[in-house]
C-alpha positions in Angstrom: 118.8 109.5 111.2 120.0 112.8 112.5 123.5 113.3 113.8 125.1 116.2 115.7 127.5 117.0 112.8 128.3 115.9 109.3 131.3 113.7 108.6 133.9 114.1 105.8 136.6 111.5 105.6 139.4 111.2 103.0 140.6 107.7 102.2 141.4 104.9 99.8 138.5 102.7 98.4 138.2 99.5 96.5 135.8 96.9 95.3 136.1 93.5 97.1 138.5 91.3 95.1 140.1 94.4 93.5 142.3 95.7 96.3 145.2 96.4 93.9 142.9 98.7 91.9 142.3 101.3 94.6 140.9 104.8 94.1 141.0 107.8 96.3 138.2 110.0 97.5 136.2 111.7 100.2 133.3 110.1 102.0 130.7 112.6 103.2 127.8 111.6 105.6 125.3 114.4 106.1 123.6 115.1 109.4 120.6 113.1 107.9 122.7 110.0 107.4 123.0 110.3 103.6 126.3 109.1 102.3 128.1 110.2 99.1 131.6 109.3 97.9 133.5 111.6 95.5 136.4 109.7 94.0 139.2 109.7 91.5 140.3 106.6 89.7 142.2 105.5 86.6 140.3 106.2 83.4 140.4 102.6 82.4 138.3 101.5 85.5 135.3 99.8 83.9 133.4 99.4 87.1 132.8 103.0 87.9 130.4 103.8 85.1 127.4 106.1 85.6 124.3 104.1 86.6 126.3 101.1 87.7 125.2 99.4 91.0 127.9 98.0 93.3 126.8 95.9 96.2 129.9 96.6 98.4 132.8 99.0 98.5 135.6 98.8 101.1 137.5 101.7 102.5 140.3 102.8 104.8 140.3 106.4 105.9 143.3 108.6 106.5 142.6 108.5 110.2 142.6 104.7 110.2 138.8 103.9 110.2 137.8 100.7 108.4 134.7 101.3 106.3 132.2 99.3 104.3 129.7 101.0 102.0 126.6 98.9 101.2 124.3 99.0 98.2 126.0 101.7 96.1 124.9 103.5 93.0 127.3 105.5 90.7 125.4 108.7 90.0 128.1 110.5 87.9 131.2 109.4 86.0 133.3 111.5 83.7 136.9 112.1 82.6 138.3 115.0 84.7 141.8 115.1 83.1 143.8 112.8 80.8 144.0 109.4 82.3 141.8 110.3 85.3 138.1 109.4 86.1 136.0 111.5 88.4 133.0 109.7 89.8 130.3 110.1 92.5 128.2 107.5 94.2 125.6 107.2 96.9 125.5 104.4 99.5 122.4 103.2 101.4 124.4 102.2 104.5 127.9 103.0 105.9 129.4 100.6 108.4 132.4 101.6 110.4 134.7 99.0 112.0 135.0 96.1 109.5 135.2 95.2 105.9 132.5 92.7 105.0 130.6 91.6 101.9 127.6 90.3 104.0 125.7 93.5 103.3 122.2 93.4 104.8 122.7 89.8 105.9 125.1 90.6 108.8 123.7 88.8 111.9 123.2 91.2 114.8 123.0 89.9 118.4 123.1 93.4 120.1 122.0 96.8 118.9 122.5 100.1 120.8 120.6 103.1 119.4 119.3 106.4 120.5 116.5 108.8 119.4 116.1 112.5 119.9 115.3 113.6 123.4 115.3 110.1 124.8 117.2 111.1 128.0 114.7 113.9 128.6 111.8 111.6 128.0 113.0 109.0 130.6 113.9 111.8 133.1 116.3 109.3 134.8 119.3 111.0 136.4 122.1 110.0 138.8 122.6 113.5 140.1 121.5 114.5 143.6 122.0 118.1 144.8 121.6 119.3 148.4 121.9 122.9 149.6 122.3 124.2 153.1 122.2 128.0 152.5 122.6 128.9 156.1 125.9 127.0 156.5 127.0 127.7 152.9 127.2 123.9 152.3 126.3 122.6 148.8 126.7 119.0 147.8 126.5 117.4 144.3 126.5 113.7 144.3 126.5 111.6 141.2 125.9 107.9 140.8 125.6 106.3 137.4 122.0 104.9 137.2 121.6 101.2 137.1 120.7 99.5 133.8 116.9 99.0 133.4 116.1 95.7 131.7 112.8 94.7 130.2 112.0 91.3 128.7 109.9 92.1 125.6 109.6 88.6 124.0 111.5 85.4 124.4 113.9 86.6 121.7 114.1 90.3 122.6 115.3 92.1 125.7 115.3 95.9 125.8 117.6 97.8 128.3 118.1 101.4 129.1 121.8 102.0 129.5 123.7 105.0 130.7 127.1 106.7 130.4 128.5 109.9 131.8 131.4 112.3 131.3 132.9 113.1 134.7 135.4 115.8 135.8 138.9 114.9 136.6 139.9 115.1 140.3 142.0 118.0 141.4 141.7 121.7 142.3 138.7 122.7 140.3 136.6 125.9 140.4 134.0 124.7 137.9 132.8 121.2 137.2 130.3 119.5 135.0 128.7 116.1 134.8 127.1 115.1 131.5 124.9 112.0 131.5 123.4 110.4 128.4 121.2 107.3 127.9 120.5 104.9 125.1 118.4 101.8 124.2 120.1 98.4 124.0 118.5 95.5 122.3 119.6 91.9 123.0 118.6 89.6 120.1 118.6 85.8 120.6 118.8 84.4 118.0 120.5 87.2 116.1 118.5 89.2 113.5 119.9 90.1 110.1 120.8 93.7 109.5 117.8 94.3 107.2 115.5 92.9 110.0 117.2 95.2 112.5 116.4 98.2 110.4 112.7 97.2 110.3 112.7 96.7 114.1 114.4 100.1 114.6 111.8 101.7 112.4 109.0 100.2 114.4 110.6 101.2 117.7 111.3 104.7 116.5 107.6 104.9 115.5 106.7 104.0 119.1 108.7 107.0 120.4 107.0 109.2 117.9 103.7 108.1 119.4 104.9 108.4 123.0 106.3 111.9 122.4 103.2 112.8 120.2 105.8 114.4 117.9 108.0 113.0 115.2 111.5 112.1 116.3 114.5 110.6 114.6 117.3 108.1 115.3 120.5 109.8 116.3 122.9 106.8 116.5 123.0 103.1 115.8 125.7 100.6 116.7 125.5 96.8 116.1 127.4 93.9 117.5 127.7 90.6 115.5 129.0 87.2 116.5 130.7 87.2 113.1 133.1 89.9 114.1 135.1 89.6 117.3 138.5 90.7 118.7 140.4 89.6 121.8 140.0 91.8 124.9 142.0 90.7 128.0 142.3 87.3 126.4 138.6 86.9 125.7 136.8 87.3 122.4 134.5 90.3 122.4 132.1 91.4 119.6 133.2 94.5 117.8 131.1 97.6 118.0 130.2 98.6 114.4 128.7 102.1 114.0 126.0 102.4 111.3 124.8 105.4 109.3 121.8 105.4 107.0 119.0 107.8 106.1 116.2 106.4 108.4 112.6 107.6 108.5 110.9 109.6 109.9 113.3 112.5 109.2 111.6 115.5 110.9 113.0 119.0 110.4 112.4 120.0 114.0 113.5 118.5 117.3 110.7 117.3 119.5 109.8 119.5 122.5 109.5 117.6 125.8 106.6 118.8 128.0 104.7 117.4 130.9 101.5 118.5 129.2 101.9 117.4 125.6 103.5 113.9 125.5 101.2 111.0 124.9 103.0 108.5 127.2 105.4 110.0 129.8 108.0 107.4 130.7 107.1 107.6 134.5 103.6 106.4 133.6 104.8 103.2 131.9 108.2 102.7 133.5 107.2 99.5 135.4 105.6 97.9 132.3 107.8 99.4 129.6 108.6 96.0 128.2 105.0 94.9 128.0 104.0 98.2 126.3 106.8 97.7 123.7 105.7 94.0 123.2 102.1 95.1 122.6 103.4 97.8 120.2 105.4 95.3 118.1 102.5 92.8 118.1 100.1 95.5 116.9 102.5 96.8 114.3 102.5 93.3 112.7 98.7 92.9 112.9 97.5 96.4 111.9 100.6 97.8 110.1 98.6 99.5 107.3 96.5 101.3 109.9 99.5 102.6 111.9 101.3 103.6 108.7 98.2 105.6 107.7 98.2 107.3 111.1 101.8 108.3 111.0 101.4 109.4 107.3 98.6 111.7 108.5 100.2 113.0 111.7 104.0 113.0 111.1 104.4 113.5 107.4 104.1 116.7 105.4 100.9 117.0 103.4 100.1 119.1 100.4 96.5 119.4 101.5 94.2 119.0 104.4 92.0 116.6 102.3 94.9 114.2 101.9 95.4 114.1 105.6 91.7 113.5 106.2 91.5 110.6 103.7 94.6 109.0 105.3 93.1 109.1 108.8 89.7 107.7 107.6 91.3 105.0 105.6 93.5 104.1 108.5 90.6 103.9 111.0 88.5 101.8 108.5 91.4 99.4 108.1 92.0 99.2 111.9 88.4 98.2 112.5 88.4 95.7 109.6 91.5 94.0 111.0 90.2 94.1 114.6 86.6 92.9 114.0 85.0 90.0 112.2 81.6 91.7 112.3 79.6 91.6 109.1 76.2 93.1 108.0 74.6 89.6 108.1 75.7 86.1 109.0 77.8 84.3 106.4 75.1 81.7 105.8 72.5 84.3 105.2 74.8 86.2 102.9 75.8 83.2 100.9 72.1 82.2 100.5 71.3 85.8 99.4 74.1 85.8 96.9 73.1 82.5 95.4 69.5 83.7 94.9 70.6 87.0 93.4 73.0 85.4 91.0 70.4 82.8 90.0 67.9 85.5 89.2 70.5 87.5 87.2 70.7 87.4 83.4 73.6 85.1 82.3 75.6 87.9 80.6 75.6 90.0 83.9 76.4 87.2 86.4 80.1 87.9 86.5 79.5 91.6 86.9 77.1 90.9 89.8 79.6 88.6 91.5 82.2 91.3 91.5 79.8 93.9 92.8 78.8 91.6 95.7 82.3 90.6 96.8 82.4 93.2 99.6 78.6 93.6 100.0 78.7 92.0 103.5 81.3 94.3 104.8 80.3 96.9 107.4 79.8 100.4 106.0 82.2 103.2 107.1 79.4 104.7 109.1 79.0 101.4 111.1 82.7 101.1 111.6 83.0 104.6 113.0 80.1 104.0 115.3 81.8 100.9 116.7 85.2 102.8 117.1 83.6 105.8 118.8 81.2 104.0 121.1 83.6 103.5 124.1 84.8 107.1 123.9 81.6 108.9 123.0 81.5 111.1 126.2 84.9 112.6 125.2 83.8 113.9 121.9 82.0 117.2 121.1 79.8 117.4 119.1 78.1 114.1 119.7 79.4 111.2 117.6 76.2 110.9 115.4 76.8 114.4 114.0 80.5 113.8 113.7 80.1 110.5 111.9 77.7 112.0 109.4 80.2 114.8 108.5 83.0 112.2 108.1 81.1 109.9 105.9 79.7 112.6 103.6 83.1 114.3 103.3 84.9 111.0 102.6 82.3 110.1 99.9 82.6 113.5 98.3 86.4 113.5 98.3 86.5 109.9 96.9 83.8 110.2 94.2 83.4 114.0 93.9 79.7 113.6 93.7 78.3 117.0 92.9 75.2 116.3 95.1 77.5 116.0 98.2 79.6 119.1 97.6 77.5 121.5 99.7 77.4 119.0 102.7 81.1 118.1 102.6 83.4 119.8 105.2 86.3 122.0 104.2 88.9 124.5 105.6 88.4 125.1 109.3 85.7 122.5 109.8 87.7 119.8 108.0 90.7 120.7 110.2 88.6 120.2 113.3 87.4 116.8 112.0 91.0 115.8 111.4 91.8 116.7 115.0 89.0 114.5 116.2 90.1 111.6 113.9 93.6 111.8 115.2 92.3 111.7 118.8 90.1 108.7 118.0 93.1 106.9 116.4 95.2 107.6 119.5 92.6 106.3 121.9 92.3 103.2 119.8 96.1 102.7 119.9 96.2 103.2 123.7 93.5 100.6 124.1 95.5 98.2 121.9 98.5 98.8 124.2 96.4 97.4 127.0 95.6 100.7 128.9 92.5 100.5 130.9 89.5 102.9 130.6 90.6 104.7 133.8 94.2 104.9 132.6 93.1 106.4 129.3 91.0 108.9 131.1 94.1 109.9 133.2 96.1 110.3 130.0 93.4 112.6 128.5 93.3 114.6 131.7 97.1 115.1 131.7 97.6 115.7 128.0 96.7 119.2 126.9 97.2 118.4 123.2 95.0 115.4 123.2 92.3 117.3 125.1 92.5 120.0 122.5 92.0 117.5 119.7 88.9 116.1 121.4 87.4 119.5 122.0 88.3 120.9 118.5 
């Protein structure tokens, strides 16, 4: 995750059950969510040895914040002065608001989180400005937007919530209204914290796809039925702020543009919940394919060849998980196998069985034909030529067959093929999110970046 600023908090720290054996130190949380604790303790503390793993550490900072560090590793431990031990640790997760030893098993009934540029992506504002230049009358009216709720599944509701910083009343010569928005998840029944992290990763991946650029979480807060406090006589779940180094972790901030985003919010606003539901369903069914897509498009690659292979592997996996098609019927294939094995020398039968395990699978060439068929008019050159270049290049980069070297694509040609493979992947994803052919055509028309990939 990426925060607006790094945190550094001095405080007292202890291992659960050892509150009388406290040590002092400074907790630092980087702008990327990475947490380290530099601490001083008595030299006879046997728990703070280098390489030791500590599931939970409690803390109380000098400004009164209650902290829990989860899944800690001592990275350094040495004597700094007679009788004093200086040690460093890293923690996977920092939880503000409670001391608990539940770790990743904290049940979460609500989650509020944000990603970079989410407010700009939705474009929702409560401000209305009117100007009457002839009369010199100018009016700024602000109304906090209503919460937008979307039922995703019977167990998950997603809402877009808003808050605003407003000026105080009085004699003002300058005023400012700052509005922000966030995503709220209602989970019934609650999910464990480790399950929430997985859900957030998949939802953040959706925003990467919608933006057509990598984006990062900027804040995460959880609410648990395990931790409540009285508010006006009624028990209310405590807001617990969470920091951890989530992925993706891009170096740059996404740029919002009407001509580059894959899915503008105004195009899916009315069915946002259904799109999210389809995304989560697909992430479960074709996860390796989507991971390959994001590895190729959002991650840093040492070579163009690595990116190409990730895209081809992802598309091949996507087709395999989406289609039950085979080269021949199963009955015909079983009969053929039986005859071949029967005719095979006894000492080679096991070898032949292993070679025939995937013999009825479609070839990469046939899978690409099937994937490209609905979108053939969008691609230049024609799919037949494109498919041949992809297959030959994949075979060369996989086996490094000398006979294929002169036909394999490289440099600029390989970059152009990668662009087309990305576009094909994106069209397939849009189809799986239940966009119609006409809607996909409209997305292509309005998306300069996608259009460029198709025409590369």
